[in-house]
Structure formats: structure tokens, C-alpha cells
DONUDREN-759452 format. One record per residue (C-alpha): x, y, z; residue in three letters. Coordinates in steps of 0.001 Angstrom, whole numbers, plus 500000, padded with zeros to 6 digits. Example, Ala and Ser with C-alpha at 12.3 -4.5 7.8 and 13.67 -1.06 7.14 Angstrom:
DONUDREN-759452
512300495500507800ALA/513670498940507140SER/
***
This chain:
DONUDREN-759452
122449201686389017MET/123293202419385375ASP/124200198931384148ASN/122380195809382998PRO/122618192888385347ASN/120917189735386435VAL/118715190135389463GLU/118348187150391744GLU/116044187440394704GLU/114227185594397402VAL/111159187255398875LYS/109928186342402314LEU/106801187508404082ARG/107357188386407700ILE/105614190851409965ARG/107763193814410962HIS/107392193053414679GLY/108317189401414161ALA/111397190456412207PHE/112524192809414985LEU/111940190053417562ASP/114080187670415506LEU/116926190183415343LEU/116737190629419103LYS/116750186858419788ARG/119799186419417554LYS/121554189355419279ASN/121842191212415976ILE/122309194917416559GLU/120765197375414122TYR/119893201021413808SER/117551202864411494VAL/119678205269409482ILE/117026206745407236GLY/114035206104405091SER/112901206793401579TYR/109781206464399508SER/109265205093396043GLU/106370205059393637ARG/106151202602390754ASP/104271202915387479LEU/104099199774385327ILE/103501200187381582PHE/102383197758378878ASP/100867197800375402PHE/097076197547374946PRO/097507193890373883ASP/099473193175377121MET/102445191771375165ARG/104914192532377956LEU/102864190682380566LEU/102240187761378195LYS/106002187410377665ASN/106784187776381393ASP/108535191113380780TRP/108089194281382778LEU/108672197971382076PHE/108615200182385152ARG/109076203871385864VAL/110024204466389491ARG/110115207772391344LEU/112559207335394207GLU/113776210267396295ASN/112965212730393478ASN/114889210644390937GLU/113253208898387955ILE/114493205364387256ILE/113509203324384183LEU/113654199535384435THR/113141196695381970PHE/112933193204383445LYS/113213190112381251GLY/111629186696381705ARG/111892185066385100ARG/113734181830385713GLU/112100180316388772ILE/114018178047391086PHE/112845176369394255ARG/113153179400396546TYR/114325182179394269SER/113893183774390885LYS/116386185241388448ARG/115837187679385607ARG/117796190092383447THR/117317193682384516GLU/118303196853382678ILE/117923199903384866GLU/119071203490384747GLY/118247206989385813THR/116348209118383314LEU/118738210396380643GLY/121395207717381171SER/122603205258378534GLU/121167202367380562SER/117760204058380637ALA/117858204228376831LEU/118635200491376713LYS/115703199834379051ALA/113423201585376576LEU/
***
């Protein structure tokens, strides 16, 4: 988690029940091995310069760990988006770069 990379993602909306039904129909076995919670805080300047430049600075609390993330501008493709992401746990070199 302590290195800059390019994030590429596709987000789909699907109801949980519909997703489980799909797995069953496709004979895909699964098991729940755990869960976690996360809380995000998004920060910007009073003039909203990060938002205006399509950048994001986030502080995430995940399983009692603090993670700082900077996300650069999005490149949007037909079904996905790509953006540079610098992320690291509080105190790491990558977290300093995110700042």
C-alpha cells in the first residue's frame, strides 16, 4: 500500500442479492472470510482548488489504521477510469508524497 501507482477501475451497481444469485447461477463457490469497516474524510482548500482540478485528498480510517491518499486527474474511458494514486499509511514515505 506504500507506493504510487495508477488506479484503473470499473464500478458497477448491483444489488447484493442479485450478485449472490448470479454467483449461484454461474456455479461460482464463495465464502465470507471476514469483514472490515472504513471511514473516509475528504479534504480541500476553501477555494475548492482540488475539486476544480479533479484531484482528491482523502484520509481513511480502516481497521484502526490511518491511510492518506492523493488521487490525480481522471482519464475516463468508455467503461472505466484511470488516475494516478499515491497512498500510504500515516508516517510512511508514500504518505508524505501524498501530502
